[in-house]
C-alpha positions in Angstrom: -22.4 10.9 7.2 -25.2 12.9 8.8 -22.8 14.3 11.4 -21.5 16.9 8.9 -21.4 20.4 10.5 -22.2 22.4 7.3 -25.4 23.8 8.7 -24.1 24.5 12.2 -21.1 26.4 10.9 -23.1 28.4 8.4 -25.7 29.3 11.0 -23.1 30.1 13.6 -21.6 32.6 11.2 -25.0 34.1 10.3 -24.7 33.1 6.7 -27.3 32.0 4.2 -26.9 29.1 1.8 -26.7 31.6 -1.0 -23.8 33.4 0.6 -21.8 30.2 1.1 -22.6 29.1 -2.4 -21.3 32.4 -3.7 -18.1 32.0 -1.7 -17.6 28.5 -3.2 -18.6 29.5 -6.7 -21.5 27.2 -7.0 -25.3 27.5 -7.3 -27.3 27.7 -4.0 -29.2 24.5 -5.0 -25.9 22.7 -5.5 -24.7 23.8 -2.0 -28.0 22.9 -0.5 -27.7 19.3 -1.8 -24.3 19.0 -0.2 -25.5 20.5 3.1 -28.4 18.1 3.2 -26.3 15.0 2.2 -28.2 14.5 -1.1 -25.0 14.8 -3.2 -21.4 14.1 -2.5 -19.4 17.3 -2.1 -16.2 17.3 -4.3 -13.0 17.1 -2.3 -11.6 20.4 -3.5 -14.8 22.2 -2.6 -14.9 20.5 0.8 -11.3 21.8 1.4 -12.4 25.3 0.4 -15.2 25.1 2.9 -12.9 24.0 5.7 -10.5 26.8 4.9 -13.3 29.3 4.8 -14.4 28.3 8.3 -10.8 27.9 9.4 -11.4 24.4 10.7 -10.1 20.9 10.0 -11.8 18.6 7.6 -12.3 16.2 10.5 -14.3 18.9 12.4 -16.3 19.9 9.3 -17.2 16.2 8.7 -18.1 15.5 12.3 -15.2 13.1 12.9 -13.6 15.3 15.6 -14.8 17.8 18.1 -11.5 19.7 17.8 -12.1 22.6 15.3 -8.5 23.7 15.1 -7.0 23.9 11.6 -4.4 21.3 10.7 -0.9 22.1 9.5 -1.6 22.8 5.8 -4.4 24.5 3.9 -4.1 22.4 0.8 -4.8 18.7 0.1 -2.1 16.6 -1.4 -3.4 14.0 -3.8 0.0 12.3 -4.2 0.2 11.9 -0.4 -3.4 10.6 -0.4 -2.5 7.6 -2.6 0.7 6.9 -0.7 -1.1 7.0 2.6 -3.8 4.7 1.4 -1.1 2.2 0.5 0.7 2.7 3.8 -2.4 2.3 5.9 -3.4 -0.9 4.1 0.1 -2.4 4.6 0.1 -1.3 8.3 -3.1 -3.2 8.8 -1.6 -6.1 6.9 -4.5 -6.2 4.4 -4.7 -7.0 0.7 -6.6 -4.7 -1.7 -9.1 -7.5 -2.0 -9.7 -7.5 1.8 -10.1 -3.7 1.9 -12.4 -3.9 -1.1 -14.6 -6.5 0.6 -14.8 -4.6 3.8 -15.6 -1.2 2.2 -17.7 -2.5 -0.7 -15.4 -0.9 -3.3 -14.4 -2.8 -6.4 -10.8 -4.0 -6.0 -9.8 -2.4 -9.3 -11.2 0.9 -8.1 -9.3 0.7 -4.8 -6.1 -0.1 -6.7 -6.7 3.1 -8.7 -6.9 5.1 -5.5 -3.6 3.6 -4.2 -1.7 4.2 -7.5 -3.1 7.8 -7.8 -4.9 7.3 -11.1 -8.3 8.0 -9.6 -9.4 10.3 -6.8 -11.9 8.8 -4.4 -15.1 10.8 -3.8 -15.5 12.5 -0.5 -18.0 9.8 0.6 -15.6 7.0 -0.2 -12.7 8.8 1.6 -15.0 9.2 4.6 -15.7 5.5 4.5 -11.9 4.8 4.3 -11.2 7.1 7.2 -13.7 5.2 9.3 -12.4 1.9 8.1 -8.7 2.7 8.9 -9.6 4.7 12.0 -7.5 7.6 10.9 -7.9 11.3 10.3 -9.5 12.7 7.1 -6.9 15.6 7.3 -4.1 13.0 7.6 -5.4 10.9 4.7 -5.5 13.9 2.3 -2.2 15.3 3.4 -3.4 18.4 5.4 -1.9 16.9 8.5 0.8 14.5 9.5 -1.2 13.4 12.6 -3.1 10.2 12.1 
């Protein structure tokens, strides 16, 4: 996950870590840990950051070179769980098979699919890579896989 564009976007906009932290409502030290991949950035904050830079989550996370914003500004957690289920079925996989390939506990993955637990950004990133789909699609910001 070292392809994140947090630093590049911040520097391209002549902003300091403190200024971005203020925009996100967090401490500079907290933002610095996200920027340097020390801590996992919460999904809602990641979305705020993408909206601030007016770019897609895929671009922000280094999954795409297209910086254009997707169709919606907000993430949709209901759609996230539905899409995880749909993607697994499209790939003709069981939860156990996905769990084995991603190193998630099967019960944890089941919680993601039924919407009772929200995956961390890191785990979503791993699922996007596994399913070869768009982060924006998975979280409901776009209908384009």
